[in-house]
Backbone as CSV, one residue per row, in Angstrom:
resi,resn,N_x,N_y,N_z,CA_x,CA_y,CA_z,C_x,C_y,C_z
1,MET,95.596,107.557,109.838,94.352,106.954,110.247,94.138,105.660,109.470
2,PHE,93.579,104.688,110.140,93.278,103.393,109.541,91.901,102.966,110.030
3,LYS,90.945,102.892,109.102,89.599,102.438,109.439,89.259,101.262,108.539
4,ILE,88.700,100.222,109.149,88.335,99.035,108.378,86.949,98.584,108.810
5,SER,86.149,98.135,107.840,84.802,97.670,108.158,84.396,96.590,107.164
6,ASN,83.430,95.785,107.575,82.905,94.744,106.705,81.927,95.347,105.704
7,THR,81.865,94.735,104.528,80.867,95.085,103.527,80.063,93.824,103.226
8,ASP,79.111,93.924,102.313,78.292,92.763,101.974,79.109,91.624,101.365
9,ASN,80.194,91.977,100.669,80.985,90.932,100.009,82.484,91.058,100.286
10,GLY,82.845,91.520,101.478,84.261,91.631,101.819,84.541,92.691,102.853
11,VAL,85.552,93.519,102.576,86.045,94.489,103.548,86.378,95.795,102.822
12,LYS,86.163,96.905,103.529,86.564,98.215,103.015,87.465,98.862,104.056
13,ALA,88.587,99.405,103.597,89.527,100.085,104.502,89.823,101.474,103.958
14,PHE,90.062,102.405,104.875,90.458,103.761,104.503,91.728,104.080,105.274
15,ILE,92.770,104.477,104.550,94.079,104.717,105.150,94.562,106.108,104.752
16,THR,95.076,106.846,105.724,95.661,108.153,105.441,97.144,108.119,105.799
17,GLY,97.889,109.076,105.251,99.301,109.199,105.583,100.238,108.468,104.640
18,PHE,99.677,107.861,103.601,100.493,107.130,102.627,100.055,107.514,101.228
19,LYS,100.958,107.417,100.279,100.593,107.634,98.886,99.875,106.397,98.368
20,THR,98.847,106.617,97.579,98.087,105.509,97.004,98.995,104.571,96.217
21,GLU,99.968,105.131,95.502,100.876,104.312,94.704,101.698,103.369,95.581
22,GLU,102.136,103.854,96.755,102.902,103.006,97.678,102.052,101.845,98.170
23,LEU,100.820,102.147,98.557,99.933,101.094,99.053,99.617,100.090,97.947
24,SER,99.386,100.577,96.731,99.105,99.685,95.599,100.266,98.733,95.352
25,ALA,101.482,99.249,95.428,102.670,98.412,95.211,102.781,97.340,96.288
26,LYS,102.538,97.707,97.544,102.605,96.725,98.636,101.532,95.654,98.467
27,ILE,100.328,96.067,98.089,99.237,95.109,97.897,99.558,94.172,96.744
28,GLN,100.113,94.696,95.666,100.478,93.869,94.513,101.520,92.823,94.909
29,GLU,102.486,93.204,95.740,103.497,92.254,96.212,102.837,91.125,96.992
30,CYS,101.884,91.461,97.848,101.187,90.433,98.627,100.390,89.500,97.715
31,GLN,99.724,90.071,96.729,98.948,89.254,95.808,99.842,88.308,95.009
32,ASN,101.043,88.749,94.692,101.980,87.922,93.922,102.746,86.935,94.796
33,GLY,102.593,87.034,96.113,103.316,86.158,97.019,104.748,86.589,97.277
34,HIS,105.086,87.840,96.954,106.440,88.346,97.127,106.528,89.429,98.191
35,CYS,105.578,89.448,99.123,105.571,90.535,100.100,106.648,90.318,101.161
36,SER,107.091,91.423,101.718,108.136,91.376,102.736,107.560,91.177,104.127
37,CYS,106.240,91.218,104.241,105.607,91.021,105.552,105.169,89.563,105.682
38,ASN,104.410,89.303,106.697,104.020,87.939,107.017,102.633,87.633,106.463
39,CYS,102.469,87.663,105.142,101.170,87.393,104.528,100.751,85.950,104.796
40,ASP,99.475,85.769,105.075,98.921,84.440,105.317,98.356,83.912,103.997
41,PRO,98.994,82.899,103.406,98.532,82.390,102.109,97.075,81.924,102.135
42,GLN,96.609,81.379,103.255,95.225,80.913,103.342,94.241,82.080,103.233
43,ILE,94.570,83.191,103.859,93.703,84.364,103.762,93.787,84.964,102.364
44,MET,94.986,85.020,101.794,95.138,85.570,100.454,94.313,84.776,99.428
45,GLN,94.150,83.475,99.628,93.353,82.654,98.714,91.866,82.993,98.797
46,LYS,91.423,83.531,99.922,90.020,83.894,100.097,89.667,85.198,99.378
47,ILE,90.683,85.967,99.003,90.465,87.271,98.379,90.249,87.098,96.884
48,GLU,89.125,87.634,96.387,88.802,87.560,94.967,89.329,88.772,94.207
49,ASN,89.250,89.958,94.824,89.643,91.176,94.134,90.026,92.247,95.150
50,ILE,90.997,93.085,94.785,91.382,94.227,95.603,91.379,95.459,94.716
51,GLU,90.614,96.458,95.124,90.519,97.709,94.371,91.064,98.832,95.246
52,VAL,92.042,99.556,94.730,92.667,100.651,95.462,92.354,101.953,94.731
53,THR,91.755,102.895,95.447,91.423,104.182,94.831,91.894,105.322,95.716
54,SER,92.331,106.362,95.064,92.796,107.556,95.772,91.609,108.458,96.061
55,GLU,91.528,108.926,97.287,90.508,109.877,97.703,91.200,111.185,98.072
56,LYS,90.444,112.211,98.301,91.002,113.514,98.644,91.882,113.446,99.901
57,ASP,91.407,112.714,100.907,92.102,112.685,102.197,92.901,111.408,102.450
58,GLY,92.888,110.462,101.527,93.591,109.209,101.771,93.348,108.195,100.668
59,THR,93.400,106.918,101.032,93.263,105.823,100.077,92.181,104.865,100.543
60,ASN,91.268,104.515,99.634,90.256,103.501,99.883,90.751,102.178,99.327
61,ILE,90.592,101.120,100.104,90.930,99.780,99.653,89.681,98.923,99.833
62,ILE,89.159,98.410,98.732,87.982,97.551,98.776,88.424,96.142,98.418
63,ILE,88.194,95.217,99.339,88.645,93.837,99.170,87.412,92.941,99.108
64,SER,87.252,92.227,98.008,86.123,91.329,97.820,86.577,89.896,98.068
65,GLY,85.697,89.131,98.704,86.002,87.728,98.943,85.386,87.237,100.232
66,SER,85.747,86.030,100.602,85.228,85.384,101.810,86.087,85.741,103.018
67,ILE,86.167,87.029,103.312,87.000,87.526,104.395,86.199,88.515,105.223
68,ASN,86.707,88.818,106.419,86.058,89.831,107.244,87.120,90.724,107.867
69,ALA,86.666,91.850,108.378,87.579,92.862,108.912,88.399,92.323,110.079
70,LYS,87.792,91.485,110.905,88.488,90.977,112.100,89.725,90.156,111.728
71,GLU,89.633,89.310,110.709,90.781,88.483,110.330,91.782,89.247,109.465
72,LEU,91.314,90.253,108.743,92.186,90.970,107.827,92.894,92.162,108.464
73,GLU,92.296,92.777,109.467,92.866,93.990,110.066,94.302,93.809,110.558
74,PRO,94.632,92.768,111.322,96.015,92.629,111.793,97.018,92.488,110.651
75,LEU,96.640,91.754,109.604,97.549,91.589,108.467,97.758,92.892,107.726
76,MET,96.679,93.654,107.539,96.801,94.939,106.844,97.671,95.908,107.631
77,LYS,97.486,95.918,108.943,98.294,96.819,109.770,99.770,96.451,109.682
78,GLU,100.063,95.154,109.704,101.460,94.707,109.660,102.079,94.969,108.284
79,CYS,101.332,94.698,107.237,101.887,94.785,105.888,101.882,96.191,105.309
80,LEU,100.886,96.991,105.637,100.733,98.279,104.966,101.157,99.470,105.791
81,LEU,101.097,99.370,107.104,101.384,100.546,107.927,102.798,100.538,108.461
């Protein structure tokens, strides 16, 4: 499952079916500019912070910055799923 929504200062996503550690590693690669997917550098510059937390049923990803779910959802699906 992949759910994404806007928050007051960014985006919140909930993903199931993956280990939190795997998702954290993929996100770290994107932040460092070494991702294997098609990360958009312009969107990555808009991101101020990414917080990844493990939940009982999946992983929460909270992304702070000048971004919205509509522009980020396709990139997250391509890079993380």
